[in-house]
C-alpha positions in Angstrom: 86.8 203.8 264.1 87.3 200.1 264.6 87.7 200.7 268.3 84.5 202.7 268.3 82.6 199.9 266.6 84.1 197.4 269.1 82.9 199.5 272.0 79.4 199.7 270.5 79.3 195.9 270.0 80.5 195.4 273.6 77.9 197.8 274.9 75.1 196.2 272.9 76.1 192.7 274.1 76.1 193.9 277.7 72.7 195.6 277.2 71.3 192.4 275.8 72.6 190.4 278.8 71.0 192.8 281.2 67.7 192.8 279.2 67.5 189.0 279.5 68.6 188.8 283.1 65.8 187.7 285.4 63.2 188.1 282.6 61.4 185.9 280.1 63.0 186.0 276.6 60.3 184.4 274.5 58.1 181.5 275.6 59.7 178.5 277.5 59.9 175.2 275.7 57.5 172.5 276.5 60.2 170.7 278.4 60.8 173.9 280.5 57.1 174.3 281.2 56.9 170.8 282.5 60.1 171.1 284.5 59.5 174.5 286.2 55.7 175.2 286.0 54.3 171.8 286.6 52.5 171.7 290.0 53.0 168.6 292.1 50.8 167.6 295.1 52.7 169.9 297.5 52.5 172.8 295.1 48.8 172.1 294.5 48.0 172.3 298.2 49.6 175.7 298.5 47.9 177.0 295.5 44.5 175.7 296.7 44.7 177.9 299.7 44.2 180.9 297.5 40.7 182.3 297.2 39.4 182.7 293.6 40.9 181.6 290.3 42.8 184.8 289.8 44.8 184.4 293.0 45.4 180.7 292.4 46.8 181.4 288.9 48.8 184.4 290.2 50.4 182.4 293.0 51.2 179.5 290.7 52.8 181.9 288.2 55.0 183.4 290.9 56.0 179.9 292.0 56.9 178.8 288.5 58.7 182.1 287.7 61.0 182.0 290.6 61.9 178.4 289.7 62.6 179.3 286.1 64.2 182.7 286.4 65.6 182.6 290.0 63.8 185.7 290.9 60.3 187.2 291.3 59.1 189.7 288.7 58.0 193.2 289.7 54.9 192.5 287.7 54.0 188.8 288.3 51.7 188.6 285.3 54.3 189.8 282.8 54.9 186.3 281.5 54.3 184.7 278.1 50.8 183.6 277.3 51.9 180.0 277.0 53.0 180.0 280.6 49.7 181.5 281.8 47.7 178.9 279.8 49.8 176.0 281.1 49.3 177.2 284.7 45.7 178.1 284.4 44.9 174.6 283.1 46.4 173.0 286.1 44.6 175.1 288.7 41.3 174.4 286.9 40.7 178.0 285.9 38.2 178.1 283.1 40.5 180.2 280.9 43.6 182.3 281.3 41.6 185.6 281.0 40.7 185.1 284.7 44.1 186.6 285.4 43.1 190.1 284.1 43.6 192.4 287.0 45.3 189.8 289.2 47.5 190.8 292.1 46.5 194.5 291.7 47.2 194.8 295.4 51.0 195.3 296.0 50.6 193.5 299.4 49.2 190.4 297.6 52.3 190.0 295.4 54.7 190.3 298.4 52.6 188.0 300.5 52.7 185.3 297.8 56.4 185.7 297.3 57.1 185.6 301.1 55.1 182.4 301.4 56.9 180.8 298.5 60.3 181.7 300.0 59.3 180.2 303.3 57.7 177.1 302.0 60.5 176.1 299.6 63.5 177.4 301.4 64.7 180.1 299.1 67.7 182.1 300.4 69.1 185.5 299.9 72.3 186.1 297.9 74.3 187.5 300.8 74.2 184.1 302.5 76.0 182.3 299.6 78.1 185.0 298.1 81.4 183.7 299.5 80.6 180.2 298.2 79.8 181.5 294.8 83.0 183.5 294.7 85.0 180.3 295.3 83.0 178.5 292.6 83.6 181.3 290.1 87.3 181.4 290.9 87.7 177.7 290.4 85.6 177.7 287.2 87.4 180.7 285.7 90.8 179.0 286.4 89.9 175.6 285.1 87.8 176.4 282.0 89.0 179.8 280.8 85.4 180.7 280.0 84.4 184.3 279.0 82.3 186.6 281.1 79.0 185.6 279.4 79.5 181.9 280.0 80.6 182.5 283.6 77.6 184.8 284.2 75.2 182.2 282.8 76.9 179.5 284.9 76.5 181.6 288.0 72.8 182.1 287.4 72.4 178.3 287.0 74.4 177.8 290.2 72.2 180.1 292.1 69.0 178.8 290.7 69.9 175.2 291.5 70.6 176.1 295.1 67.3 178.1 295.5 69.1 181.4 295.9 67.3 184.6 294.7 69.3 186.4 292.1 71.0 189.6 293.1 71.0 192.7 290.8 72.7 192.1 287.5 75.5 194.6 288.1 76.4 192.8 291.4 76.8 189.5 289.6 78.7 191.0 286.7 81.2 192.6 289.0 81.8 189.3 290.8 82.3 187.5 287.5 84.7 190.2 286.2 86.7 190.3 289.4 87.1 186.5 289.6 87.9 186.1 285.9 90.6 188.8 286.1 92.1 187.1 289.2 92.2 183.8 287.4 93.8 185.4 284.3 96.4 187.0 286.4 97.1 183.7 288.1 97.6 182.0 284.8 100.0 184.7 283.6 101.9 184.6 286.8 102.3 180.8 286.7 103.3 180.9 283.0 105.9 183.6 283.7 107.6 182.0 286.6 109.5 179.2 284.7 110.6 181.6 281.9 114.3 182.3 281.9 115.8 185.8 281.4 116.8 184.8 277.8 113.4 183.5 277.0 111.8 186.7 278.4 113.9 188.8 276.1 113.0 186.6 273.2 109.3 187.0 274.0 109.6 190.7 274.1 111.4 190.6 270.8 108.5 188.8 269.2 106.3 191.9 269.9 108.6 194.2 267.9 107.4 195.0 264.3 110.3 194.9 261.9 110.8 197.9 259.6 109.9 195.8 256.5 106.9 194.1 258.1 103.4 195.2 259.2 103.0 192.7 262.0 105.2 191.3 264.8 106.6 187.8 264.5 104.2 186.7 267.3 101.3 187.0 264.9 102.7 184.3 262.7 103.5 182.0 265.6 100.2 182.3 267.4 97.9 181.6 264.4 97.3 178.0 263.5 96.9 176.8 260.0 93.2 176.6 258.8 93.8 175.3 255.3 94.5 171.6 254.8 97.2 171.6 252.1 100.8 170.7 251.5 101.8 174.4 251.8 99.8 174.7 255.0 101.5 171.6 256.4 104.9 173.1 255.6 104.0 176.4 257.4 102.8 174.5 260.4 106.0 172.4 260.6 108.0 175.6 260.3 106.2 177.1 263.2 106.9 174.0 265.3 110.5 174.0 264.4 110.9 177.7 265.3 109.3 177.3 268.7 111.4 174.1 269.4 114.7 175.6 268.6 114.1 178.5 270.9 114.1 176.1 273.9 110.8 176.2 275.7 111.4 173.0 277.8 111.1 174.8 281.2 107.5 175.8 280.2 106.4 172.2 280.3 106.3 172.5 284.1 103.5 174.9 284.0 100.1 173.8 285.4 
């Protein structure tokens, strides 16, 4: 049963990540609106080429969305009302209701996206995949971050470099592969300086004695959380146990 609950939690977490990937999760903050949806002079000139308030607001929404999310939405108007209002005010639309029915032509949405990609230099994921893999490998090795943190970092990395996000499963597979490779590298580096005697001792720490419910490793790996005299004694005993087993060669590990 515990394993089943764990599997459910993992599945729900993954589902939550996928639901938030490349989509709005609530309204952006005021700072985010000003950073990603503010239209400067260059933006304004491009927006002004559109005919009619609906197209101007729609184009500006696509521009701000790709900056904020790193991708274009299948339905460009599927954005929080706060975003629509902020953009509509800048393009001098009388009110945000002008967007009703905007971009109902599929060709219009793709024309806008293509023009934004060309004007701002957005790139496809395939062109930077190898560079991202190196970045993920280095980050997984140096930080020990979990998959969620690495995935979020990869999204920021792509967005900052004006790279359109790939499918979520593509990025998840890259993160998992590079994190596993970094973990294996850590284990390999840690195992190399261990002597034969130390290796036997480590295996022995995994054995559960007949009179106990947990292996000795459980006691050694858990730090004290209670500040007390008894806790200090237990912590010092752990230090003494580890020291007398002779782990000096491990100090050479990176």
